[in-house]
C-alpha positions as CSV (number, residue, x, y, z in Angstrom):
1,X,9.1,35.0,31.9
2,X,12.2,36.5,33.6
3,X,15.6,35.8,32.1
4,X,16.5,33.7,35.2
5,X,13.4,31.5,34.7
6,X,14.3,31.1,31.0
7,X,17.8,30.1,31.9
8,X,16.6,27.7,34.5
9,X,14.0,26.0,32.3
10,X,16.5,25.9,29.3
11,X,19.2,24.4,31.4
12,X,17.1,21.4,32.5
13,X,15.4,20.7,29.3
14,X,18.7,19.5,27.8
15,X,20.8,20.6,24.9
16,X,24.0,22.5,24.9
17,X,25.0,25.8,26.5
18,X,25.8,27.1,23.0
19,X,22.3,26.3,21.8
20,X,20.7,27.8,24.9
21,X,22.8,31.0,24.6
22,X,21.6,31.4,21.0
23,X,18.0,30.6,21.9
24,X,17.9,33.2,24.7
25,X,20.1,35.7,22.7
26,X,22.5,35.9,25.7
27,X,26.3,36.2,25.6
28,X,28.0,32.8,26.5
29,X,29.9,34.3,29.5
30,X,26.7,35.9,30.8
31,X,24.8,32.6,30.5
32,X,27.6,30.7,32.3
33,X,27.6,33.3,35.1
34,X,23.9,33.0,35.5
35,X,24.1,29.2,35.6
36,X,26.9,29.4,38.3
37,X,24.7,31.9,40.3
38,X,21.6,29.6,40.0
39,X,23.7,26.6,41.2
40,X,25.3,28.5,44.0
41,X,21.9,29.9,45.1
42,X,20.5,26.4,45.3
43,X,18.2,26.5,42.2
44,X,20.3,24.0,40.3
45,X,22.4,21.1,41.3
46,X,25.2,19.4,39.5
47,X,24.1,15.8,38.8
48,X,27.1,14.6,37.0
49,X,30.4,15.4,35.3
50,X,31.3,14.0,31.9
51,X,34.7,14.3,30.4
52,X,34.6,16.0,27.1
53,X,38.2,15.0,26.0
54,X,37.1,11.8,24.3
55,X,40.2,10.1,25.6
56,X,38.2,7.1,26.9
57,X,40.3,5.2,29.5
58,X,42.9,7.9,29.6
59,X,40.2,10.5,30.6
60,X,40.9,10.4,34.4
61,X,44.5,11.1,33.7
62,X,43.8,13.8,31.1
63,X,40.9,15.6,32.8
64,X,41.7,14.8,36.4
65,X,39.2,14.9,39.2
66,X,38.9,18.7,39.1
67,X,39.7,18.9,35.3
68,X,38.6,21.8,33.2
69,X,37.5,19.6,30.3
70,X,34.4,18.3,32.0
71,X,30.9,18.9,31.0
72,X,28.5,19.6,33.9
73,X,25.0,18.2,33.9
74,X,22.4,20.0,36.0
75,X,19.0,19.2,37.6
76,X,16.4,21.5,39.2
77,X,16.3,21.4,43.0
78,X,13.1,21.7,44.9
79,X,13.8,25.4,45.2
80,X,14.3,25.7,41.5
81,X,11.0,23.9,40.8
82,X,9.2,26.2,43.2
83,X,10.7,29.2,41.5
84,X,9.7,28.0,38.0
85,X,6.2,27.2,39.1
86,X,5.7,30.7,40.7
87,X,3.4,32.8,38.5
88,X,4.9,36.1,39.4
89,X,7.2,37.5,36.6
């Protein structure tokens, strides 16, 4: 399986980015760049944002709408599903 397919399948099966980077033996910045590429190319879509600041009701003020402390959640698009189901390496 190609690295991109491994990243795609690992991203949607759940878990943390740290765990996926360790599992795939990929540098964290490389993995994040791959995920951004797959999202920009239409293989993944962001399905939700969750604030990671743990400030409960103050979260909107702390993280903001475009805040950097948000955890992104991804799902495969139809294009991503087709890519994963393709048998070519």
